[in-house]
C-alpha positions in Angstrom: -24.6 9.3 -5.2 -24.6 6.3 -7.4 -22.0 3.6 -7.0 -19.5 2.7 -9.7 -21.4 -0.6 -10.3 -24.7 1.4 -10.7 -23.1 3.8 -13.1 -21.7 0.9 -15.2 -25.0 -0.9 -15.2 -26.5 2.2 -16.9 -23.7 2.2 -19.5 -23.4 -1.6 -20.2 -25.9 -4.2 -21.3 -25.3 -6.1 -18.1 -26.2 -6.0 -14.5 -23.0 -4.9 -12.7 -22.4 -5.4 -9.0 -19.6 -5.8 -6.5 -18.6 -9.5 -6.2 -18.9 -11.3 -2.9 -18.1 -14.7 -1.5 -21.6 -15.8 -2.6 -20.2 -15.6 -6.2 -17.2 -17.9 -5.6 -18.5 -20.8 -7.7 -19.1 -18.5 -10.7 -15.8 -16.7 -10.3 -14.0 -20.0 -10.3 -16.0 -21.3 -13.3 -15.1 -18.2 -15.3 -11.4 -18.2 -14.4 -11.0 -21.9 -15.3 -11.5 -20.7 -18.9 -8.1 -19.0 -18.5 -6.0 -22.0 -17.4 -3.5 -21.2 -20.2 -2.9 -17.8 -18.6 -2.6 -19.3 -15.1 -0.2 -21.9 -16.5 2.3 -19.0 -17.1 2.9 -18.9 -13.3 1.2 -21.9 -11.7 2.5 -25.4 -11.8 -1.0 -26.8 -11.2 -4.6 -26.3 -12.2 -6.1 -23.2 -10.8 -7.8 -23.8 -7.5 -11.0 -22.3 -6.3 -9.1 -20.6 -3.4 -6.7 -19.0 -5.9 -9.6 -17.9 -8.2 -11.4 -16.1 -5.5 -8.4 -14.6 -3.7 -9.1 -11.2 -5.3 -12.3 -10.9 -3.3 -10.2 -10.1 -0.2 -6.9 -8.8 -1.6 -6.3 -5.1 -1.6 -3.2 -3.5 -3.1 -0.6 -2.4 -0.6 -1.1 1.2 0.5 -4.7 1.2 -0.8 -7.8 1.2 1.4 -10.5 -1.5 1.0 -12.9 1.3 -0.1 -10.8 2.0 -3.1 -11.1 -1.5 -4.5 -14.0 -2.5 -6.7 -14.1 -6.1 -7.8 -17.1 -6.1 -10.1 -19.1 -8.8 -11.8 -21.0 -8.3 -15.0 -24.1 -10.5 -15.1 -26.4 -11.6 -17.9 -29.4 -12.7 -15.9 -28.0 -14.7 -13.0 -24.8 -15.8 -15.0 -21.5 -14.1 -14.3 -20.1 -13.2 -17.7 -17.2 -10.9 -16.8 -15.1 -9.7 -13.9 -13.1 -6.5 -13.6 -10.9 -5.5 -10.7 -10.4 -1.8 -10.3 -8.6 0.2 -7.6 -9.5 3.9 -7.7 -7.1 6.6 -6.9 -4.2 4.1 -6.8 -1.3 4.4 -6.7 -2.0 8.2 -7.1 -5.1 10.4 -7.1 -7.1 10.3 -10.3 -5.3 7.1 -11.4 -7.1 3.8 -11.7 -5.3 0.5 -11.4 -6.9 -2.2 -13.6 -6.3 -5.6 -12.2 -7.7 -8.7 -13.7 -10.3 -8.4 -16.5 -11.8 -11.7 -17.5 -14.8 -12.4 -19.7 -16.7 -15.6 -20.4 -15.4 -16.4 -23.9 -18.5 -18.5 -24.7 -20.7 -15.4 -24.2 -18.5 -12.3 -24.9 -16.4 -11.9 -28.1 -13.1 -10.0 -28.1 -14.9 -7.1 -29.8 -17.5 -7.0 -27.1 -14.7 -7.2 -24.5 -13.1 -4.1 -26.0 -16.5 -2.3 -26.0 -17.0 -3.2 -22.3 -13.5 -1.9 -21.5 -14.2 1.4 -23.4 -17.4 1.9 -21.6 -15.7 1.3 -18.2 -13.1 3.8 -19.1 -15.8 6.4 -20.1 -17.4 6.0 -16.7 -14.1 6.3 -14.9 -13.4 9.5 -16.8 -16.8 10.9 -15.8 -15.7 10.1 -12.2 -12.6 12.3 -12.7 -10.1 9.6 -13.4 -7.3 10.9 -15.6 -5.4 7.7 -16.4 -5.7 3.9 -16.1 -2.7 1.7 -15.6 -2.3 -2.1 -15.6 0.4 -4.7 -15.7 0.5 -7.5 -18.4 3.0 -10.4 -18.2 5.3 -10.5 -21.2 4.5 -14.1 -21.6 0.7 -13.3 -21.9 0.6 -12.8 -25.6 -3.2 -12.6 -25.7 -3.1 -9.9 -23.0 -0.4 -7.9 -24.8 -2.4 -8.1 -28.0 -5.7 -7.0 -26.4 -4.2 -3.9 -24.6 -2.2 -2.9 -27.7 -5.4 -3.1 -29.8 -7.2 -1.1 -27.1 -4.6 1.6 -27.6 -3.0 1.5 -24.2 0.5 2.8 -24.3 3.4 0.6 -23.1 4.8 2.8 -20.3 7.7 0.7 -18.9 9.0 -2.8 -18.4 9.4 -4.4 -15.0 9.7 -7.6 -13.1 6.9 -8.7 -10.9 6.4 -11.5 -8.4 3.5 -13.7 -9.3 3.1 -16.3 -6.5 6.6 -17.5 -5.9 7.9 -16.7 -9.4 9.4 -13.5 -10.8 8.3 -12.6 -14.3 8.9 -9.9 -16.9 5.9 -7.6 -17.3 4.9 -4.5 -19.1 3.1 -1.6 -17.4 0.4 -0.2 -19.7 -1.2 3.2 -19.4 -4.1 5.0 -21.1 -4.9 8.7 -20.6 -8.6 9.3 -20.5 
């Protein structure tokens, strides 16, 4: 059986693989492009340790095997990351964590195409819905997922670091 990364490599024009600690420098370099996003809840510049924390973090009540922190590579260069937790918080539901692209390589239109292709593969794997959380203060994130035709499911407060922030739960039925 092919892995999720292998299936995505077939669908996308990128080499897709699970990220590891060997990719820390590239993950950090990519996420530094999003300092404005991190400024919403950090009172300092993003650190490398913070940037790579998703390598080891797994959602509560999820098994490590459910998490797929994937990197999209063009040659040896990391150009996007996407964090997926399969069958979480319920069977056939996929939780989409961070989705970052290298803005110098990938346009917003290409980012949408990548997301749509990821959703197609998830549907082929029997996922029925994808959910994610976007901070209300993250206007770029809100705009992106609204344009991607995700439905605003509910509003909530979430803890980001030591700060509680208003957020919107988005959902898309596949």
